[in-house]
C-alpha positions as CSV (number, residue, x, y, z in Angstrom):
1,M,90.9,118.1,105.9
2,Y,93.0,120.7,107.7
3,V,96.5,120.9,106.4
4,P,98.9,123.1,108.4
5,P,100.5,125.8,106.3
6,A,104.0,124.2,106.7
7,F,102.7,121.1,104.9
8,R,100.4,122.6,102.3
9,E,101.3,122.1,98.7
10,D,99.3,123.8,96.0
11,G,101.6,123.2,93.0
12,L,100.0,120.8,90.6
13,A,103.3,119.5,89.3
14,A,104.6,118.9,92.8
15,L,101.4,117.1,93.8
16,H,101.5,114.9,90.7
17,G,105.2,114.1,91.4
18,T,104.4,113.0,94.9
19,M,101.6,110.7,93.7
20,R,103.9,109.2,91.0
21,E,106.7,108.5,93.6
22,A,104.5,107.3,96.5
23,R,102.0,105.2,94.4
24,L,100.3,104.0,97.6
25,A,98.2,105.7,100.3
26,N,96.5,104.5,103.5
27,L,92.9,105.1,104.2
28,V,92.5,104.9,108.0
29,T,89.0,104.4,109.4
30,A,87.8,104.0,113.0
31,T,85.6,100.9,113.3
32,A,83.9,99.2,116.2
33,E,87.0,96.9,116.3
34,G,89.5,99.8,116.3
35,L,91.5,101.5,113.6
36,L,91.6,99.9,110.2
37,A,94.3,100.9,107.7
38,T,93.5,100.1,104.1
39,P,96.2,100.4,101.4
40,L,95.0,102.3,98.4
41,P,97.0,102.4,95.1
42,L,97.3,105.9,93.6
43,F,96.4,106.2,89.9
44,L,97.0,109.5,88.2
45,A,95.2,110.8,85.1
46,P,97.1,114.1,84.5
47,E,94.8,115.0,81.6
48,D,91.9,115.2,84.1
49,H,94.0,117.0,86.7
50,A,92.6,114.6,89.2
51,P,93.6,111.2,90.8
52,G,91.7,108.1,89.7
53,R,88.7,107.3,91.9
54,G,87.2,104.0,93.2
55,V,87.5,101.6,96.0
56,A,87.0,97.9,95.6
57,A,84.1,96.5,97.7
58,S,86.3,93.5,98.6
59,I,88.6,95.6,100.7
60,P,88.2,94.7,104.4
61,G,86.3,97.3,106.3
62,W,84.4,98.6,103.3
63,S,81.1,97.7,104.9
64,E,82.2,98.4,108.5
65,E,80.3,100.9,110.5
66,V,82.6,104.0,110.8
67,R,82.9,105.5,114.3
68,P,84.0,109.1,114.7
69,P,86.9,109.5,117.1
70,R,86.2,110.7,120.6
71,L,88.3,113.9,121.1
72,A,87.4,114.6,124.7
73,D,85.0,113.5,127.5
């Protein structure tokens, strides 16, 4: 994903701090019915230097066909 330089953060401590404070993200997907925003809790495992991974299959849209956005005609 492209991140403009003004919004880029490479500091691990700052990234971990943001995840601890926010605790929730939104996964936005384009489906045949339109955009679908799915709330995702953020879990941090600092000893692994990576966020927790996994999405429950019961989340709406999990099995929806993803449609790439049309940028131009």
